N, C-alpha and C positions, 0 to 999 in steps of 0.2 A: 514881545515887549509892548506894553500898553502905550498908545499914542498920547493919551491924556489930553486930547483936544477938547476945549470947552464946548459943551453941547450946542450953545447958541451959535458959535462961530462955524461949527461944522454944518449945521442945518442951513445957514445962509449960503454955504458953498455948494449945497446939493442942488441939482437941477430938479425942476418940477416933475420931469419924467422919472427920475430915480426915486423921488419921494413917493410918487404914485406906485412904483414897483415895490418899494419896501412895505407900504401899507397893504398892497395886494398879497404879498407873500406872508405878512404877519397874519392876515385873516385866513389865508389858506392853511397856515400852521394850526391855528385855533380850530378851524373846521375839521382838520384831520384828526386832531386829538379828541374831539367830542365823542364820536362813536366808540372809540377805544375805551374811554373812561366810562361811558354809559353802559357798555356791554357787561361790565363787571360790577357796577355799583348796585348795592343792596342785594347781591346774589349770595345765597347761603354757602356756596362753594368757595367764595373768595377767602384766601389766606394771605397772611402778611409775614414777611421775614423781618428780622430785627437787624439793622445795620450797625448797632452799637453793642460792644461787649458789656459796657456799664451804662445802663439807661435803656431807653426805648425810642428808636427812630425807625418806624416801619417803612417797608417798601413792598409794593404789590406788582403782580403781572401787569396791572393797568398803568402804573407809573412807567415801567420800562417800555411797554407797548406804545404808550402815548408819545414818549420821547423818540422812539424809533420812527414812528410815523412822521413826526416833524422833521427829523434829520433826513429822511428820504426825500422830502420836498425840498429842503435846502440843498441837498446834493444835486438835485435836478435843476433848480431855478437859481440858486446863489452859491455855486460851488467854490467861489473864491473868498467867501466870507468865513470868518471864524465862528465857532460855536462854543458856548459854555453851558453845559447841561447838568442838572443835578445827578442824573443816573449814569451818564456815560462820559462825564468829564469834559475836557477842553480839546477842541480841534483847531489848530492854528490856521489862520487864513492870510491872504495877501492883499485884500481890498481895503483894509483899515476899518472894516465894519465887523462887529461881533454880535451874534444872536445869543441872547441869554434866556434859557428855557427852564421852567419848572413844570414838568409834565402833570403833576398833581401837587399843588401847594395846599397842605392840610391833609396829609394822608391819614392822620389819626381821625379826623372828622370823616374822611371818606370811608374808612373801614367801620366807623360807627354808624354810618347811614345818614349823617347830617348833611344838608345841602349848602355847606359853607366853605367847601374846598373850591379850588379853581385851577385853571390852566393859565400859566403866566408866560407871556411872550414879550420880549423887549429886544431892541437893537440899539447898539451904542457904537461910538467911534473910539473906543478904548478908555472911556471915562463914564460920564453920566449918560443915561439913556436918552435917545432922541425921539423915540416912539415906543409905546407899549400897549398891551392888551391884557385885561383881566377878564377871563371867560368863565362863566359858571354854567356848564352844560346841562345839568339837571333842571335848573330853574329857567334856562334859556336866556340868560342875560349876558351881554358883552359890553364892557366898558373900554374905551380907547382914548388915548391922549398923545398928542405930539403933532408937529407940522401944522399947527394952527387948528387942529381938531381936538374937541373935547366933548364926546358924546357917548350915549349908551343906547342899546336896543334890547328890548325884552318883551314879555307878555303884554305890557301896557303901551307898546310902541316905541318910537324913537324920541329922545329928548337930549337937550344939551346938558352937560355936566357943569355944575357950579357949586363950589363949597359955600358954607355959611360964613359970612364975613364979620358979623357984628355981635359975636357971642363972647361974653366975658368968661373967664375961667370958672367962676362960681356957678355959671349956668351950663357949662359944657358937659357933653357926653363923651366919656373916655372908654376906649376899647383896648384890650390886649388879648393875646391868644391864651397865655397861661397865667394863672394867679401867681405862680412862683417867679415869673418874669426872667430871672437870671441868677446871678450870684446873690449872696445875702445882702450886700451893699446895694445892688441894683433893685432888689425886691423892696428894701427899705425906702429907697428914693421914689419908687413907684407908689408905695403906700402913702408917702407924704404928699405926692401929687393927687392921689385919689381922694384924700381928705378935703381937697379944695374944690372938687367938681360936683356937679349935681348927681350924676349917675355913672357907675362903672360897670362894664359888662365884659365877659370873657368868652373865648373859644371861637372867634370868627375867622382866624387865619387871614388870607388875602382879602376876603370879603369885607373885612373891616375897613380896609383902605378904599375899596370901592364905595362904601357908604360915606366915607369922608368926601369923596369926589362928587357924590350925588347930593350932598348937603343934609344927610340924615344924622351923621356922627361928626363930632368936632375934633377929636384927638385919637390917634392910635400910638401907643408907646410900647416898644418891645426891646429885647436885647438878645444877643447871640445869633443874629441872622447872618445869612450869607448873600452874596451878590444875586444869585438866582431867586432869592426870596423877595428882594426889594426893588429890582430895577424896573419891572413893569409897574408896580404900585407907584414908584416915584414919578414915572412918566405920566400916569393917569392923574394922580393927585395934583401935581404941579400944573398940568394943562388946565385943570379945573379951577385953578386959582389958589391952591394950597401951598404949603411949605413943608419940605421933608429934609431933615438933616440928622446928624447924630446928636448925642446928648450934649455936645460941646458947640453945636451950631455949625459943624463942618460938613462937607459933602458926605453923603451916606451911600453912594452907589456900590461900595464894596461890602456893605452890610455892617454888622456890629450892633451898637445901640441905636435904635431908630425912634424918631419922633416925627409923626405926620400931623399937621395941624391945618385947620381950615383957613386960617388967616395969619398974617405976620404978627399981628398983635397978640393973638392967642398963643402962637408959637413962642413968643418972647416970654409970656407969663409962665408957661410950662417949663421953658428952658431955665428960667431963674431957679426953679426947684431942682430939676434933674441935673443941671451942670455942676452941682456941688459934689457929685459922686466922683471919686478919684478914678 
């Protein structure tokens, strides 16, 4: 049963020692996933299975191997914590903490050879994430947020994350993974929003949220997501000063329709359009 403890309350109750341990474990998970994903990326022998009878939801040996590697670390270092992973489901814990793992967010991009997929790691207390990592192994970039930390490291070194705060909707850059977005009604709402922004781009998966956190992109709007798709991005974007909710302005940590914005003002402008969808 989810504890549904507010993230801020739970973080205040954590000792500094435990916070440091959780951060250390999260980085160890991302470190373990990197070589597994890189071993198969852009290899001609890579094949993908389809998890859907109607549609296309690919999974590869790299997805499964990456999650196994992370679960092995959790079994050794945090055996009492729960796990929610895309490929191997839920493992109940007793500590009140749950690790939310997406071993490759953006498998379609992964099998296409584009460097826009990522490994997602988050930890929560039964509700909103309290810390998260978006890792892009091929580019070598890692974005983290939570416990007062909002930073990234990559080929250009380390820097603090900060969203763009003073962008009006008419000047905004909007990202989404799929042009179709979701249902017909959701697609129409997205199209209405897209007419108001300066630029709309597609196909970034979790990397779009990282770009919001680093101040390159202003909005990410998607639908039909699951908890493991959004919890790490929520932690990173909010730590950088952004806002992430569903299309009605409610908490989004369970997935669904997602809007991530660089500022509260921009979020309100976009929400005014998207919230009209039933």
